[in-house]
N, C-alpha and C positions, 0 to 999 in steps of 0.2 A: 852712935846712938844721936849724937848732937849734931854730926852732920844732917843724919835723916831727918831732925826732927827741922832742919835750919833750910834743906832743899823745899821740904813738903812746906813750910812757912815762904818761901819765896815763890812757891808756884801758885803758894795762895794766896801772893799779892799782883801776879802778874795777871794770874783769873780775872782776882776783880781788878785790876786800872784796867784791865782789857773790858773789859761788858762796864766798865764806867766811862769809859771815850772813847767819840765819835766823830770821829769827820765829816764837815758837806762840806759841797765840790761844788763851785761858783755857778756851776748849774739846778742847783739843787735850790729848795728849803724843805725845813723837818721839822716834827711834833714828835717829842715827847707823849708817853701811850701807857697809863699806868692799870693795865688790869682791862686793858678794852678800852683806859679813857684818860682821854688828853690829860694831860699836865702842863700846863705853863702857856707862855709866850710861843707864837710860832719865830723856827730861828731856821733866817734866811741872811743870815753872813757865811761867809766862807770859812772852813779854820774848824782848830782840835778843841771838841765840846766836851760834856760831860754832865751823864746823867749816873741817878741811882743803880749801882750793880743787883743786875741777876731777877728784876722785880718791874726795873722800867724799860719800855724800846725802844726802839725810834722808826717814824713812819717818813715817810722822804718822796716827795711829790717837784713833778717838776717843773720851773720857770721857764720852758721858753716854749713860743707858741707848740702847738699837739696838731696833728692833721688826721680828722676824720674822714674814712671814705662810710658811704652808706651801701643800703644794696641799690641794687637795682632796682626800681616801683613801679609798674605799672599803671598810670591813670587815665582815667577820661578828660577833656579838656570840656572845657565851655563846647563845643563847636560835636562833642561826642568824638572825636581821633582817638582813638587806644595808641599810648606813646606806652617809650619803658623811658624814662630818667635817671638818672644816674649824675647824684649828686656830692659834695664835697667838702669841709669848711677847717676853717683851723682858729683853734682858741687855748686858753691859759688856762690854769690855774692861777686865779686872783687871791684866793682865800681860804686857805689850806685845813683851815679849824671848823668852816662847813663844809669845803667838801669833803671830810675828814665824818661828817656829821652823818651829810646828805647819802652820799653812794661811796665810803668808805675810799674806794683806789679808782685807778686807772680804768680799770677794766670799767668798773661801775658807774662814772663818770660817761667811758664812751656807745654804756647801755643804754642810759636816761638822755644821752645827746641822739641815737635812734628811737628813739621812741618822739620828740618830739621834735626835733628837724623832717621825719619823714612825716609826718602828722601835718604840721607845718606846711611844707611843700605840698602835702596831698592838696589840702586847704585851698590855696593859691593857686594851684595850676590845672583842678579844675573848674573853677572859677575862671581862665583865661584862657581868649583863642588861641588857636597853633599858632596864627603869625604874631602876635606878640610872643608869645613865646622864644620864636624862631631867631624874630626880628629884631637888629639893633632900634635903640633912639635916632641914631643916625640912617637910617634905609636907605638907599638910591636906587633906584635900579632901570639902567635907560634903554626904555624899551626895543630900540631899533637893534642892540647889540645883542637883542636874542631871533634864534630862529621862528621863525613861521608855523609852528605847534607853539613852541613854548605862547609866543605871541595870543596866539586863537586860546588859547585856556578858558572860560568859565567860569572853572572850582575855584579859581584864588586870583585875588586883586592886587596883580605885581607893585604898580606904584600906590599901593595906599602905605601912610606913614603909618608904625604903629603909634597909638596912645603911652604905652607903657616901653615896651623893648626890653632883651632880653636881661640888660644891665637893672635900670630898676623892678621890675618881680625881685633879683637875686634880693635886690636891697630892700625892699618888701618885705621879704624870705629872710633875712638878717633881723627887721626889727621887730618882726612877730616875734621866732625866734629868742632872740637877747633881750625880752620881756620876761620871760622862764630862768634867763640863765641863773640871775644874783644870788636863789633861794639853794643851787648846785655850788656853790663857791665858784661859779666859773665865770669869762666875762669871754662871748662870742668875736672870735673876730672879722671873721666875712664868710659867705655861702654860697658857693660857685656851682653852676649846672655842668657837670661836663659835658655829656652828653643828653643828644637828645636819639630818637628813633621810634620806628611802626612797632608792635606786635608786629608779632612774626606773621598774621595771617593779613592784616594789613599790611604787610611791609612787598608781602609774595603781593598782594594786588596792584600795590604801586607802580615794585620792578615787570609786572607783565604791562602793566599799564607801556611804562618808560619800554620797553621792549617797544610794544604792539608803536607808539609815537615814532619809534630809530629804525623801523621798520617803512613804517609808512614815509619816515622820511628817506633811506635806502630807493624807497620804490619810484618815491616822484623825482630822485636825481638819476636814476635806472631809467627812466623811460627818458629823460628829458638829452640823455645822454644817449643811448635810442635813436632819437627824434635828431638829436644833433650829425648824426653818426649817418644814418640814412639823409638829413640834407646835404652834407660832405660826399657821400657814394650819388646824390645824383646830384650833384654839382657836379665831378671827376668827370662823372658818363655826359652829361652834355661837352662836358671840353671837351671829351677825350673823340662824341663825335664832330665837334665843333674841327681838331684839329683835323684829323681820319676824311674830311669833308674837307677842307679845305689842302689836305695831300694828295685828295682826288683831281679836285681842280687843278692844283698844280701839278700831278702829272700829266689828266689830259690836257694843256697846255700844252708842254714839254714837246709828250706824245705828237699832238699836232702840228707845232714848228716844225717838227722832224721828220713827220712824212712832208709840209707841206718844201722843208728841203726837200728830202728826197724827190717827191716829182718835180724841181723845181732844177735839183741834177738828173735827172733821166731827161725831164725835157731837153732839157740843153742837148747833153748827149745822143738823144734821139734828132736830134734837129741836124747835129756835126754830121754823125753819118746814119740814116732810116736803115738804112741798109745792111749794116753790120751790130744796128740795137738789135732790129728783127730778127737775125742768127741766133743773135747770146741767149736772146727770151724763148725762141723754139730750144737750145739749149739746157737749159735750165729747166722747162718745160718736164724734158723728157729726163732730162737725170731721177729727177723729184719721183722716177716710176722703179726706182730701185735696183738692184744688180740682177735678181736671177729673175727678169720681167720680159717678158717676150714682145718687142712693136711689131706691128704691120702698118707701112706704111703707102700707102699708092706712089703709084709715078712718078706721078703732077704733083705729089706734097712737096714741099718747102724743105723742109729736111732732104729729100732724096734729092730734089735739086740743086743744094749746097754741096751734093757728095760726086753728084755727074760734073758739078762745075770745077771740082778737086782733083777728079780724076782730066 
């Protein structure tokens, strides 16, 4: 019986100690809460701490920088271009007591950041030109490096320096949103625009325009290529005609020289023995008649005369 009583007492002591003791991590800060209301100061020192068992609870808050990612929001700019804006921010809980009283926990804090930052971003973006949102304050474009289609665009001034730029615009958003943070026990570290894009309908129009521009450039290059191709083919044909003409002229010259040489040789041969030359030419003429030809000659012809001389 005594052992059972001792065991019960020990269990009660352990439960009491377990309920009364808590450990605060280096990355945490804690507040003791009794019946939903904070008691005492914020506990920021890491280590073992105590509270009233069973009736008090501990709320823990992160000391580190926390990330807030907003929803992608559709906002019209000053020039009425509808764009999608995706923002992010870094924040820290600097006053846990005020944070607990105003938003209760991190989830409530993120919800309040959703309302505040989204509202500020919408107000500032809707009053700013798209070029100011896209370009940085050191915007510098060498127009000579762009293609002709981009240089001829009249819907945007590529060389215009922004008055604010993306960085100063983000600083303005941070400044406006930070004014509302002390009442929440929050310090807003920075706000950044992660991504900008046109809405779907406008993006399709922009994509179609870009495709048309690229197709126009491709057609121009294709036309230039075809023109250059015809120019090369024309030069090739002219060169081919010139080569053929020179070859024909050279052939005629060679043929003329050969004919002249042949005539010279024939002339020398004829002059050396006219009678034999006449006989040879007569034989060549008859040979051209073919094997099955029948030749009728007169008795006073040269061929008949040669036959008579042979007998």
